[in-house]
Backbone as CSV, one residue per row, in Angstrom:
resi,resn,N_x,N_y,N_z,CA_x,CA_y,CA_z,C_x,C_y,C_z
1,UNK,0.850,-1.172,0.000,0.000,0.000,0.000,0.900,1.240,0.000
2,UNK,0.566,2.228,-0.815,1.325,3.475,-0.833,0.679,4.482,0.096
3,UNK,1.367,5.596,0.297,0.852,6.626,1.197,-0.499,7.136,0.733
4,UNK,-0.706,7.248,-0.583,-1.956,7.811,-1.084,-3.050,6.767,-1.302
5,UNK,-2.728,5.475,-1.156,-3.754,4.443,-1.297,-4.675,4.467,-0.083
6,UNK,-5.971,4.450,-0.331,-6.889,4.478,0.819,-6.942,3.134,1.531
7,UNK,-7.096,3.193,2.828,-7.385,1.985,3.592,-8.875,1.727,3.434
8,UNK,-9.313,0.509,3.617,-10.740,0.230,3.461,-11.587,1.179,4.316
9,UNK,-12.527,1.837,3.669,-13.428,2.743,4.373,-12.879,4.148,4.592
10,UNK,-11.657,4.431,4.146,-11.074,5.760,4.342,-10.800,6.427,3.004
11,UNK,-10.850,7.733,3.003,-10.524,8.508,1.802,-9.015,8.495,1.594
12,UNK,-8.549,8.651,0.347,-7.100,8.688,0.110,-6.463,9.893,0.790
13,UNK,-5.206,9.741,1.176,-4.475,10.842,1.791,-4.231,11.924,0.752
14,UNK,-4.335,13.184,1.126,-4.086,14.261,0.159,-2.603,14.320,-0.211
15,UNK,-2.332,14.747,-1.437,-0.946,14.941,-1.854,-0.374,16.115,-1.067
16,UNK,0.903,16.028,-0.737,1.531,17.062,0.075,2.888,17.409,-0.524
17,UNK,3.180,18.683,-0.567,4.487,19.131,-1.046,4.940,20.306,-0.189
18,UNK,6.206,20.289,0.195,6.768,21.400,0.958,6.901,22.624,0.060
19,UNK,6.376,23.752,0.496,6.460,24.976,-0.293,7.521,25.925,0.225
20,UNK,8.146,25.597,1.333,9.237,26.412,1.869,10.289,25.463,2.432
21,UNK,11.422,25.441,1.788,12.496,24.561,2.226,13.824,25.251,2.011
22,UNK,14.443,25.666,3.091,15.770,26.266,3.018,16.799,25.175,3.256
23,UNK,17.774,25.096,2.374,18.793,24.060,2.453,20.072,24.624,3.073
24,UNK,21.107,23.785,3.086,22.401,24.234,3.611,22.976,25.397,2.820
25,UNK,22.391,25.712,1.659,22.855,26.841,0.855,22.217,28.163,1.276
26,UNK,21.237,28.139,2.171,20.725,29.364,2.798,21.579,29.595,4.038
27,UNK,22.581,30.403,3.889,23.621,30.542,4.909,23.057,30.968,6.264
28,UNK,22.060,31.824,6.277,21.554,32.373,7.532,20.709,31.375,8.319
29,UNK,19.837,30.629,7.640,18.898,29.797,8.400,18.693,28.392,7.851
30,UNK,19.465,27.967,6.885,19.242,26.646,6.305,20.068,25.572,6.976
31,UNK,19.431,24.488,7.350,20.146,23.354,7.940,19.819,22.043,7.235
32,UNK,18.865,22.061,6.318,18.461,20.839,5.626,19.439,20.500,4.512
33,UNK,19.855,19.256,4.469,20.722,18.769,3.399,19.841,18.360,2.215
34,UNK,20.220,18.769,1.024,19.411,18.498,-0.158,19.178,17.010,-0.351
35,UNK,20.238,16.219,-0.286,20.087,14.773,-0.501,19.134,14.144,0.511
36,UNK,19.200,14.591,1.756,18.309,14.060,2.789,16.859,14.460,2.529
37,UNK,16.637,15.710,2.137,15.276,16.193,1.870,14.661,15.456,0.688
38,UNK,15.430,15.262,-0.370,14.928,14.558,-1.554,14.644,13.093,-1.217
39,UNK,15.523,12.457,-0.474,15.313,11.052,-0.093,14.050,10.894,0.749
40,UNK,13.833,11.797,1.688,12.642,11.712,2.525,11.377,11.967,1.714
41,UNK,11.399,12.948,0.822,10.235,13.212,-0.026,9.910,12.001,-0.895
42,UNK,10.938,11.337,-1.424,10.719,10.136,-2.230,10.149,9.007,-1.368
43,UNK,10.685,8.847,-0.171,10.203,7.796,0.735,8.731,8.011,1.090
44,UNK,8.349,9.266,1.287,6.966,9.594,1.637,6.069,9.745,0.413
45,UNK,6.632,9.505,-0.759,5.914,9.579,-2.029,5.258,10.936,-2.252
46,UNK,5.960,11.991,-1.889,5.455,13.333,-2.150,5.580,13.614,-3.642
47,UNK,4.563,14.233,-4.238,4.565,14.433,-5.688,5.501,15.534,-6.168
48,UNK,5.946,16.402,-5.267,6.793,17.525,-5.672,7.616,18.000,-4.483
49,UNK,8.669,18.723,-4.791,9.519,19.312,-3.762,10.210,20.515,-4.383
50,UNK,10.388,21.546,-3.622,11.077,22.744,-4.110,12.029,23.237,-3.037
51,UNK,13.037,23.972,-3.459,13.901,24.640,-2.493,13.691,26.143,-2.652
52,UNK,13.705,26.839,-1.533,13.469,28.287,-1.533,14.578,28.982,-0.758
53,UNK,15.805,28.686,-1.118,16.949,29.285,-0.437,16.936,30.798,-0.589
54,UNK,17.465,31.472,0.407,17.493,32.926,0.411,18.720,33.472,-0.305
55,UNK,18.501,34.438,-1.170,19.554,35.259,-1.784,20.517,34.527,-2.704
56,UNK,20.240,33.278,-3.082,21.151,32.600,-4.006,20.469,31.408,-4.655
57,UNK,21.122,30.904,-5.682,20.648,29.716,-6.382,21.721,28.630,-6.400
58,UNK,22.621,28.666,-5.434,23.765,27.762,-5.423,23.378,26.286,-5.351
59,UNK,22.258,25.964,-4.741,21.865,24.576,-4.563,21.039,23.991,-5.695
60,UNK,20.729,24.777,-6.722,19.798,24.293,-7.745,20.330,23.100,-8.535
61,UNK,21.585,23.092,-8.902,22.132,21.971,-9.673,22.157,20.705,-8.820
62,UNK,22.607,20.829,-7.572,22.617,19.669,-6.670,21.194,19.155,-6.449
63,UNK,20.252,20.062,-6.268,18.849,19.695,-6.074,18.312,18.975,-7.313
64,UNK,18.567,19.532,-8.487,18.100,18.934,-9.731,18.650,17.516,-9.904
65,UNK,19.946,17.368,-9.712,20.574,16.049,-9.894,20.048,15.042,-8.872
66,UNK,19.883,15.471,-7.635,19.402,14.579,-6.581,17.958,14.175,-6.854
67,UNK,17.120,15.141,-7.235,15.708,14.854,-7.504,15.556,13.952,-8.723
68,UNK,16.324,14.198,-9.769,16.260,13.349,-10.954,16.692,11.918,-10.630
69,UNK,17.644,11.801,-9.739,18.121,10.485,-9.346,17.088,9.674,-8.581
70,UNK,16.191,10.365,-7.886,15.145,9.690,-7.105,13.837,9.568,-7.880
71,UNK,13.773,10.158,-9.047,12.565,10.057,-9.875,11.626,11.187,-9.628
């Protein structure tokens, strides 16, 4: 059974995606590692994930490669 598959008598779980995620590339307040965030989103079968780092785009290539690797 997947996260979104309903249990007998229950409605399916709604799709969920993080809309604010600061990674280690947000120098002031980011502590999330991109690889860890992508792995967890894949494990939880989240349909989408985005990074919203402050003042830079340094993590975009790492994020893209990691996300593509997890599907």
